[in-house]
N, C-alpha and C positions, 0 to 999 in steps of 0.2 A: 672478352667477358666470359667468366666461368659459368657453365650451365649448372643448374641446381642439382642435377643428378651427379655431376662430377664432385661438387662440393659435399653432397651427402655421402658419397663413397669415401672421400677423404676424411670426413668427420667420423664415420663408422670405423675406419681403420685406426684412427687416432685414439679411440676409446677401447680398442681391443683388449688392453690389459686391465680395464676397469672390471670390477667384480659385479656379477649379476647374482641375485638371490631369488630363487623361485621354488615353488613346490615341484616335486619330482613329477607330478602329473602333466606338466607342460611338455615333457619329452615323449615323442611318439613311440620310442622303443621301451618305455617303462610299462611293465605289466602290473596293473593294479590288483590282479588276483593273487600274484606272488608276493606283493608288498616288500620287494627287495630291490633297492636302487643300485646294487653292486655293479651290475652290467652297465648302467648308465654312467656311473662314476668311472669305471674302467675305460669306457669309450671316450669320455671327456678328459681322461688323464688327471683326475682329481681324487684326493683321498675321500673315502667314505666318511661322512660326518653326521648324517642324520637320516632317519627313515622317511621324513617328509620334506624337509627343506634342503636344498643344495646351494652352495656358493661356488662360483666358478668364473674364470675370466671370460668375457664376452667372446673373445677370439676362439675359444674352444668350440663355439657353435658355428663358426664360419666353415661351411662345407658347400661350395658352389654346386648348383644344379645345372646339368648340361642343357644347352639351348634346345636340343632335340626333345628332352623330357618336358621342358616348359611349353614348347610348341604342341606336344602331344596332349598335355593337360588343357591347353587353351582350346584345342580341337574338341576334346572331350566335353568341355563346357559349352562349346558352340558360340563363343563370343570372344572378341579381341580383348586382351588384357592391357591395362595401361603400360606404356613403355618403361617408365621408371620402376614399376613393380617387377617387370621381367628382367630388367638390368640388375636390380638388387638381388634377385634370386640367382641370376647367372654369376654374380660376383661373390655373394656370401651365402646363398642357400637359405635355409630356414634359421636365420640368425636371431639372437636375443640382444636386447639393449639393456644396459644398466638403468637403475632408477626404480622408483616405487610403482610405476605404471604397469610393470610386468609385460613389456612388449616382447613377444616371441612370434616372429613372422612365420606364417604357414605357407605351404604350397597351395597352388590354385585349387586342386581337387579337394584337399583337406579343408580349405576355406569354404568351399561350396557346401560341403556336408555340414559344417558348423552353422552356416546360414540357414539351412533347411531345418536342422534339428533344434537348435537353441532358440531360433527366432520365429519359427513357423512361417517362413517366407516361402512362397511358391518357388519351385526349382529355379535356381540361378538368378533370383531377383536382387540379392545382395551378395557380396563376396566379403565375408568377415575374416580378414587376413591376420588379425592378432587380437589378443586380449588388450584392454586399455583400462586399467584400474586406477587411473589418476584420481578420479573423484568418487567412483562407486564400483564395488565388486560386480563382475558380470558384464560390464560394458566392453564393447569391442570397437575396433576401427576397421574400415574397409571401403569398398566401392559400391556404387549403385549401378545396376545394369540399365543401359539406355539403348534399346534395340539390339543390334548385333555386337555391341561393345560395352565394356564397363568403363564409365566415364572416369577421367583421371583425378577428379576431385576426391579428397579423402574425407570420410565422414566418421563421426563417433556414433555408434548405435547404443542408445541408452536402454538397458534391460528394464529398469524400473518404469520409465515412461512408455515403453512398448506395451506393457501389460496393465498400466493404470487406465482403465476405461474412462475415468472422470477427468483425466488430464487433457487440456487443450494444447499442451506443449508438444512440439515435434519430437519424435524419438530418434530422428536422424539429424545430427548437428554437424554442419560442415566445419572441419578443423583446418583444412589447408587446400590450396589449389592442386596439390599433387602429393604423392607419398614422399618424394624427395624434399619438398618444402616442409612437410611435417617433421621428417627426421631431423632436418637442420634446426627447426624451431625447438623440438624436444631436447636435442643434445645441447643446444645453447643454454637451456635452463638447468642443466645438471651442475 
C-alpha cells in the first residue's frame, strides 16, 4: 500500500509543468520597496510579464531545503513539526501549487512569523504554512501546536471568522488528517 506522502510527492511531481499565477508578493526575494519583479523572473527563468502578477510552471519553485536547515528551524520553534511537512520541504522546498487557492508553502520559521503577525496568536500557537484563498482572501492553512509538537492535522484558518466577534463559528476548520492528504485532495480537484 502506498503511503499518503509518497502519493502526494508523485502528484506534485506530475503537476510540475502546470502554470501557477500569483502576485509577486508571494516570493520571499521580492522587494516591495523596489516594485521590480525582474530578479524574481530571472531566478525562476521566466520572462518578465507584469509588475504585479507572474505566471510560471510550478516546478520552477521546487528548491529542496536541506534536512539540517529544517531541523534547525524545528529547534528554533521548540516543537516537532509534522513528518509529511518536513518531507515535502526536503523534497520540494517552498513550493507552489497551481489553482485558484494560491498555495505557496512556507518554511517553518517564516510560517511561525505569519501566525504571530497576521493572526495575533501567541508565539508558536499555530503554524500558518501557506495562503489558502479557495473561498476567501486572507485565509491560510497550517497546523495547531499541541504541547511540544504541531499536530499533523491540517486546518484552514479563516481570517474573517477570526476577527468577527459576533460569530460563533470556529475560525480553525479541519481540512485533512495530514498535509499529504490535503495535497492529494487539492490536486485531485484541479
